[in-house]
C-alpha positions in Angstrom: 0.0 0.0 0.0 1.1 3.5 -0.8 2.6 5.8 1.9 3.2 9.5 1.6 6.8 9.1 0.6 5.8 6.9 -2.3 3.2 9.5 -3.4 5.8 12.3 -3.2 8.3 10.4 -5.3 5.7 9.6 -8.0 4.6 13.2 -8.3 8.1 14.6 -8.3 9.0 12.4 -11.2 6.4 14.2 -13.4 8.5 17.4 -13.4 12.0 15.9 -13.6 12.5 17.2 -17.2 11.1 20.7 -16.5 13.5 23.4 -17.6 11.7 26.6 -16.5 11.1 26.6 -12.7 11.5 30.4 -12.1 9.9 33.3 -13.8 13.4 34.6 -14.6 14.1 31.4 -16.5 11.1 31.4 -18.9 11.7 32.0 -22.6 11.9 35.6 -23.8 9.9 37.1 -26.7 12.9 36.6 -28.9 12.1 32.8 -29.0 9.0 33.6 -31.1 9.4 34.0 -34.9 8.2 37.3 -36.3 7.3 38.8 -32.9 9.6 41.8 -33.2 8.5 42.4 -36.8 5.0 42.5 -35.4 6.0 44.7 -32.4 7.8 47.3 -34.6 4.7 47.5 -36.9 2.4 48.1 -34.0 4.8 50.7 -32.6 4.7 52.5 -35.9 0.9 52.3 -36.0 0.7 53.8 -32.5 3.1 56.7 -33.4 1.1 57.4 -36.6 -2.2 57.2 -34.8 -3.4 54.5 -37.3 -6.8 52.8 -36.8 -6.2 49.3 -35.3 -8.5 46.4 -34.7 -7.9 43.6 -32.2 -9.9 40.4 -33.1 -10.3 37.9 -30.3 -12.2 34.7 -29.7 -15.3 33.8 -27.7 -13.7 31.4 -25.2 -11.7 32.2 -22.1 -8.4 32.2 -23.9 -9.6 34.5 -26.6 -11.3 36.9 -24.1 -8.3 37.0 -21.8 -6.0 37.6 -24.8 -8.2 40.6 -25.9 -8.1 42.0 -22.3 -4.3 41.8 -22.1 -3.7 43.7 -25.4 -6.4 46.3 -24.7 -5.3 47.0 -21.2 -1.7 47.4 -22.4 -2.9 49.8 -25.2 -4.9 51.8 -22.6 -1.8 52.0 -20.3 0.1 53.5 -23.3 -2.6 56.0 -24.0 -3.5 54.4 -27.3 -7.1 55.5 -28.2 -7.4 54.7 -31.9 -8.2 51.0 -31.6 -11.2 48.8 -31.1 -11.7 45.2 -29.9 -13.9 42.8 -31.8 -14.8 39.4 -30.2 -16.8 37.3 -32.7 -20.2 36.1 -31.7 -20.2 32.3 -31.9 -23.7 32.2 -33.5 -23.6 35.2 -35.8 -20.0 35.5 -36.8 -18.5 32.0 -36.3 -14.9 31.5 -35.3 -12.1 34.0 -35.7 -11.3 36.6 -38.4 -13.7 36.1 -41.3 -14.4 37.7 -44.7 -17.8 38.7 -43.5 -16.4 40.5 -40.5 -14.1 42.6 -42.7 -17.2 44.1 -44.4 -18.3 45.5 -41.0 -15.1 47.1 -39.8 -14.1 50.8 -39.7 -13.0 51.7 -43.2 -10.1 53.6 -41.7 -8.6 50.4 -40.3 -5.0 49.9 -41.5 -3.8 47.2 -39.0 -5.6 44.1 -37.7 -4.1 42.1 -34.8 -5.7 38.7 -34.1 -5.3 37.0 -30.7 -6.0 33.3 -30.2 -7.1 32.9 -33.8 -6.2 33.7 -37.4 -3.8 30.9 -38.3 -6.5 29.4 -40.6 -7.9 32.7 -41.9 -6.8 32.2 -45.5 -9.8 34.0 -47.2 -9.8 36.9 -44.7 -6.0 37.4 -45.1 -6.4 37.6 -48.9 -9.0 40.3 -48.5 -6.8 42.3 -46.1 -4.0 42.2 -48.5 -6.2 43.4 -51.4 -7.5 46.3 -49.2 -4.0 47.3 -48.0 -4.7 46.3 -44.4 -1.6 44.9 -42.6 -2.5 41.7 -40.7 -0.6 40.4 -37.7 -1.7 37.0 -36.6 -1.0 35.8 -33.0 -2.2 32.3 -32.4 -1.3 28.9 -30.9 -3.4 26.5 -32.9 -1.8 24.1 -35.3 -0.9 25.9 -38.5 -2.4 24.5 -41.8 -0.2 23.3 -44.7 -0.8 26.7 -46.4 -0.4 29.7 -44.2 -2.5 33.0 -44.5 -0.8 35.9 -46.2 0.1 38.2 -43.3 2.5 40.9 -42.4 3.6 38.8 -39.5 2.6 35.5 -37.9 3.4 34.8 -34.3 2.7 31.2 -33.5 5.0 28.8 -31.5 3.9 25.9 -33.7 5.0 27.3 -37.0 8.0 26.1 -38.8 11.4 27.8 -38.0 10.1 29.0 -34.6 12.6 28.5 -31.8 10.1 28.5 -29.0 10.6 25.4 -26.7 8.4 22.4 -27.1 5.9 23.6 -24.6 2.2 23.9 -25.4 1.2 27.5 -24.7 -2.2 29.2 -25.1 -3.3 32.2 -27.1 -3.2 34.5 -24.1 0.5 33.6 -23.5 1.3 34.5 -27.1 -0.5 37.8 -26.7 1.4 38.4 -23.5 4.7 37.8 -25.3 3.6 40.3 -28.0 2.9 42.9 -25.3 6.4 42.2 -23.9 7.9 42.7 -27.4 6.1 46.0 -27.9 7.2 47.1 -24.5 10.8 46.4 -25.5 10.7 48.2 -28.9 9.0 51.2 -27.3 11.6 51.3 -24.5 9.0 51.2 -21.8 9.1 50.2 -18.1 6.0 48.1 -17.7 5.1 45.4 -15.2 4.3 42.2 -17.2 3.6 40.4 -14.0 0.3 42.2 -13.6 -1.2 39.8 -16.2 -0.3 36.6 -14.3 -3.7 36.5 -12.7 -5.3 36.4 -16.2 -2.8 34.1 -17.8 -3.4 31.4 -15.2 -7.1 31.3 -15.9 -6.5 31.1 -19.7 -3.9 28.3 -19.4 -6.1 26.1 -17.2 -9.3 26.9 -19.2 -7.7 26.1 -22.6 -6.4 22.7 -21.3 -2.7 23.5 -21.7 -0.1 21.1 -20.4 0.5 21.9 -16.7 4.2 21.3 -16.7 7.3 23.5 -17.1 6.6 27.2 -17.6 2.8 26.7 -17.6 2.9 25.1 -14.2 5.0 28.0 -12.9 2.7 30.7 -14.4 -0.4 29.1 -13.0 1.1 28.8 -9.5 2.2 32.4 -9.6 -1.1 33.5 -11.1 -3.1 31.9 -8.4 -1.2 33.9 -5.8 -1.8 37.0 -7.9 -5.6 36.3 -8.1 -5.9 36.1 -4.4 -4.2 39.5 -3.9 -5.7 41.0 -7.0 -7.4 44.4 -7.1 -9.2 43.5 -10.3 -12.9 44.2 -9.7 -14.0 41.0 -11.5 -12.2 38.7 -9.2 -13.4 40.6 -6.1 -16.9 40.3 -7.4 -16.7 36.5 -7.8 -15.2 36.1 -4.3 -17.9 38.2 -2.8 -20.8 36.6 -4.8 -19.7 33.0 -3.9 -18.5 33.8 -0.4 -14.9 32.8 -1.1 -12.2 33.9 1.3 -9.6 32.8 -1.2 -9.4 31.0 -4.5 -8.0 27.4 -4.7 -6.7 25.8 -7.9 -9.9 24.0 -8.5 -11.8 27.3 -8.5 -10.1 28.3 -11.7 -11.4 25.1 -13.5 -14.8 24.8 -11.9 -15.8 28.4 -11.1 -13.9 31.2 -12.7 -13.4 29.7 -16.2 -16.9 28.3 -16.6 -18.4 31.7 -15.7 -16.2 33.6 -18.2 -16.9 30.9 -20.9 -20.6 30.9 -20.4 -21.3 34.2 -22.2 -19.6 33.0 -25.4 -21.4 29.7 -25.2 -24.9 31.1 -24.6 -24.9 34.6 -26.0 -21.9 37.0 -26.6 -18.5 36.9 -25.1 -18.1 40.7 -25.1 -19.9 40.6 -21.7 -17.1 38.6 -20.2 -14.6 41.0 -21.8 -16.4 43.9 -20.1 -16.5 42.0 -16.9 -12.8 41.4 -16.7 -12.2 45.0 -17.7 -14.7 46.4 -15.1 -13.2 49.5 -13.3 -15.2 49.1 -10.1 -17.1 46.5 -8.1 -20.5 47.9 -9.1 -19.8 47.6 -12.8 -18.3 44.1 -12.2 -21.4 43.0 -10.2 -23.7 44.2 -12.9 -21.9 42.0 -15.4 -21.5 39.0 -13.0 -25.2 38.8 -12.3 -25.9 38.4 -16.0 -23.0 36.0 -16.4 -24.4 33.8 -13.6 -27.7 33.6 -15.4 -26.0 32.5 -18.6 -24.0 30.0 -16.7 -27.1 28.5 -15.1 -28.7 28.3 -18.6 -25.5 26.6 -19.8 -25.7 24.0 -17.1 -29.3 23.1 -18.1 -28.5 22.9 -21.8 -25.4 20.8 -21.0 -27.3 18.4 -18.7 -30.1 17.8 -21.4 -27.6 17.3 -24.2 -25.4 15.0 -22.2 -28.4 12.8 -21.4 -29.4 12.8 -25.1 -25.8 11.9 -26.1 -25.7 8.9 -23.8 -28.4 7.2 -25.8 -26.0 7.0 -28.8 -22.9 5.8 -26.9 -21.8 2.6 -25.3 -18.8 1.4 -23.3 -17.7 -0.8 -26.3 -17.2 2.3 -28.5 -13.5 3.0 -29.2 -14.4 6.6 -29.7 -17.7 8.3 -28.8 -19.2 10.1 -31.9 -22.7 11.5 -31.5 -24.8 14.1 -33.3 -28.2 15.7 -33.4 -30.3 18.3 -35.1 -30.0 21.8 -33.7 -28.0 20.7 -30.6 -26.8 23.8 -28.8 -23.4 24.7 -30.4 -22.4 26.5 -27.2 -22.3 23.4 -25.1 -21.2 20.6 -27.4 -17.6 21.1 -26.3 -18.5 20.6 -22.6 -20.6 17.6 -23.5 -17.8 16.1 -25.4 -15.5 16.6 -22.4 -18.1 14.9 -20.1 -18.5 12.0 -22.4 -14.8 11.5 -22.7 -14.5 11.4 -18.9 -17.5 9.2 -18.5 -16.4 6.5 -21.0 -12.6 7.1 -20.8 -12.6 7.4 -24.5 -12.1 10.4 -26.9 -15.4 12.0 -27.9 -16.8 14.1 -30.7 -20.2 15.8 -30.5 -21.8 17.4 -33.6 -24.7 19.9 -33.9 -26.4 19.7 -37.3 -28.0 22.9 -38.7 -28.0 25.0 -41.9 -26.6 22.2 -44.0 -23.5 21.5 -42.0 -22.5 19.6 -38.9 -20.3 21.6 -36.5 -18.4 19.4 -34.0 -16.3 19.7 -30.9 -13.8 17.0 -29.9 -12.0 16.2 -26.6 -9.1 13.9 -25.9 -8.3 11.4 -23.1 -5.0 10.2 -21.7 -2.0 11.0 -24.0 -4.1 11.0 -27.2 -3.4 13.8 -29.7 -7.0 14.4 -30.8 -6.0 16.7 -33.6 -3.7 14.1 -35.1 -6.5 11.5 -34.8 -9.0 13.9 -36.6 -6.5 14.6 -39.3 -6.8 10.9 -40.4 -10.2 11.8 -41.7 -9.4 15.2 -43.2 -10.7 14.2 -46.7 -14.2 14.1 -45.2 -14.0 17.4 -43.4 -14.8 20.9 -44.6 -12.5 22.4 -42.0 -10.8 21.5 -38.6 -8.3 22.9 -36.2 -7.3 23.0 -32.5 -4.5 21.4 -30.4 -3.7 18.1 -28.7 -6.4 18.2 -26.1 -9.3 19.8 -27.9 -10.4 20.5 -31.5 -13.2 21.8 -33.6 -14.4 20.5 -37.0 -17.0 21.0 -39.6 -18.4 18.3 -41.9 -21.3 17.7 -44.4 -24.0 15.9 -42.4 -24.2 13.2 -45.0 -20.7 12.2 -44.2 -21.2 11.7 -40.5 -21.7 7.9 -40.6 -18.6 7.5 -42.7 -16.7 9.8 -40.5 -17.7 7.7 -37.4 -16.6 4.6 -39.2 -13.2 6.0 -40.3 -12.3 7.6 -37.0 -13.2 4.5 -35.1 -10.8 2.5 -37.4 -8.1 5.2 -36.9 -8.5 4.9 -33.2 -6.9 1.4 -33.3 -3.5 3.1 -34.1 -3.9 5.2 -30.9 -4.9 2.6 -28.4 -1.8 2.9 -26.2 -2.5 6.7 -25.9 -6.2 6.1 -25.1 -5.5 3.5 -22.5 -3.6 6.2 -20.5 -6.9 7.7 -19.5 -6.3 6.4 -16.0 -2.7 7.7 -15.9 -3.4 9.6 -12.7 -4.0 6.4 -10.8 -1.1 6.1 -8.4 -2.1 2.8 -6.6 -3.7 1.4 -3.5 -3.5 3.9 -0.6 -3.2 3.0 3.0 -6.4 4.6 4.5 -4.4 5.7 7.6 -2.3 8.0 5.4 -5.4 10.1 4.7 -4.9 13.2 6.9 -4.1 16.9 6.8 -0.4 16.2 6.0 -1.5 14.3 2.8 -3.7 17.3 1.9 -0.6 19.6 2.1 1.5 17.2 0.1 -1.1 17.0 -2.7 -1.6 20.8 -2.6 2.1 21.3 -3.2 2.0 19.6 -6.5 -1.0 21.6 -7.8 -2.1 22.7 -10.3 -3.5 19.4 -11.7 -4.6 19.0 -15.3 -3.0 18.1 -18.7 0.4 16.2 -18.2 -0.1 16.6 -14.4 -3.3 14.6 -13.8 -4.9 14.7 -10.5 -3.7 11.8 -8.3 -6.2 9.0 -7.9 -6.0 6.1 -5.5 -7.8 2.9 -4.7 -9.1 1.5 -1.4 -10.5 -2.0 -1.3 -13.1 -3.3 1.1 -14.4 0.0 2.4 -17.6 -0.6 4.5 -20.5 1.7 3.9 -21.7 2.9 7.3 -24.1 5.6 6.0 -25.3 7.2 2.8 -27.6 9.9 1.6 -28.5 11.5 -1.7 -27.8 15.2 -2.1 -28.1 17.8 -4.9 -31.2 19.3 -6.5 -31.8 16.2 -8.5 -30.5 13.7 -6.0 -27.7 12.8 -8.4 -24.9 13.0 -5.9 -24.2 10.7 -2.9 -22.6 11.5 0.4 -21.0 8.5 2.2 -19.5 7.6 5.5 -17.0 4.8 5.0 -15.1 2.6 7.5 -11.9 0.8 6.8 -10.4 -0.8 10.0 -10.2 1.9 12.6 -10.4 4.7 10.0 -13.6 6.6 9.3 -13.7 8.5 6.0 -16.1 11.0 4.5 -16.7 10.7 0.8 -18.7 12.3 -2.0 -19.7 10.6 -5.3 -20.8 13.3 -7.8 -23.1 12.1 -10.6 -22.8 8.6 -9.3 -22.9 5.7 -11.8 -23.8 3.2 -9.1 -25.4 3.9 -5.7 -23.5 2.5 -2.8 -25.7 0.7 -0.2 -25.4 0.8 3.6 -23.8 -2.4 4.9 -21.9 -3.4 1.7 -18.1 -3.3 1.2 -16.9 -1.5 -1.9 -13.7 -1.0 -3.8 -13.3 2.7 -4.8 -11.2 4.9 -7.1 -11.0 8.4 -5.6 -9.0 11.6 -5.2 -8.5 13.5 -1.9 -9.8 17.0 -1.4 -10.2 19.6 1.3 -13.5 19.9 3.2 -13.7 23.3 5.0 -16.4 23.8 7.5 -16.5 26.6 10.1 -12.7 27.0 9.8 -12.0 23.3 10.2 -10.2 21.7 7.3 -10.5 17.9 6.9 -9.7 15.4 4.1 -12.6 14.3 2.0 -12.7 11.5 -0.7 -14.1 12.4 -4.1 -15.1 9.0 -5.6 -14.5 8.6 -9.3 -15.7 5.1 -9.6 -16.9 2.1 -7.7 -15.1 -1.0 -9.0 -17.2 -4.1 -9.7 
């Protein structure tokens, strides 16, 4: 059985190859191809008072990227610029040809953040109209790149950036750093750490190396932040401080909900709110959107379950007019539920728009690329991807991607890679909580540690939650009594039986007292 020393050794081994463990060690902007070409062009535009447009994206990463660039511009006193965050339902993703028909005719420079690497048609129009286009993105570049004045993307050929998956907000942050350099400014880049950590976690980046460092530093920054948005969330939800899980399960879903359900510009205004009153006005509307998102997600998840089985090598489901704003979350839930990659499509207006999520070590974008001849378009990164297909080709796509999955079986079987082993129940105490907290944040490439306990006796149980879909348990193992929660339980534990469980350990805070609590992932049969 595992002891604390065994757990510490296993977790430390995850970071043995990390190169960047201090902020002073992380790569500088010079590592990114074209970044100083972009920075000098922006400096020139500022000095000439040219009309600039920043084009973001409707997810957390895109919103945060837009906030970083706009706050920097405001700090410099730049006024001749605007920010455009596409509406998921009206505009679609990223810089588009249609959007260019709506922009200020004086615009001479467009800067994309967290998008643009696939904007072939829009870039051609920019070139024709004499608009310089600077693309900053982190998604996988296509075989043919857009025609642009500069492309800043760590994944493009001939870029010297280290082999670390970074998000769009980090690329935007580096761009700001390069502009600061060419303008000869003294500017605290650390003020954006609180935003970067939210974007990194929300966009499912690998939580190793510099990403792990930035999230740990960013969490500290959030808890001491003067940003009205974070103060409003703390106050609204009665939080004394934010924990790592609050980024994944509270802050990011709130910011994401507006783009999923309506328009992400509300989240942009929320993060940029100048005072608590303005932030609260935005937050109350955001909470309503998030509640609607939860309802849509629950209904769509239940509908998707009808078309999936435990025998599927990949979960592929689709339906007419399924809510496009939540298909990504549903794909994520399906992948966790079945421990398989998942793709969920919404069919409407003659096309099927899909969202895909990975499991284990699987590169979901590489898997999807095996079916590229069937797709109208696709893009993304290792953990998540988006795709568009003719609805008539959906059955063939499902067949082809299922066959392709067989070449990725080893990566898919790593879905339980966070399972460390059987834990001695007597090791579950406050000291274990501190040990596990030290190795946070958990996520991609640093999965949350899970353990097993065999023969736990169920002393008491009760159903909780509005829909009675969660179970609270009191377990006994020898002389050790343990409290446990089983969210969205797949099998109800009964009083008097002995169960084998897979679980993680979390904090339970009640009236100032912190105790360990088991979060059950599965009951083994």
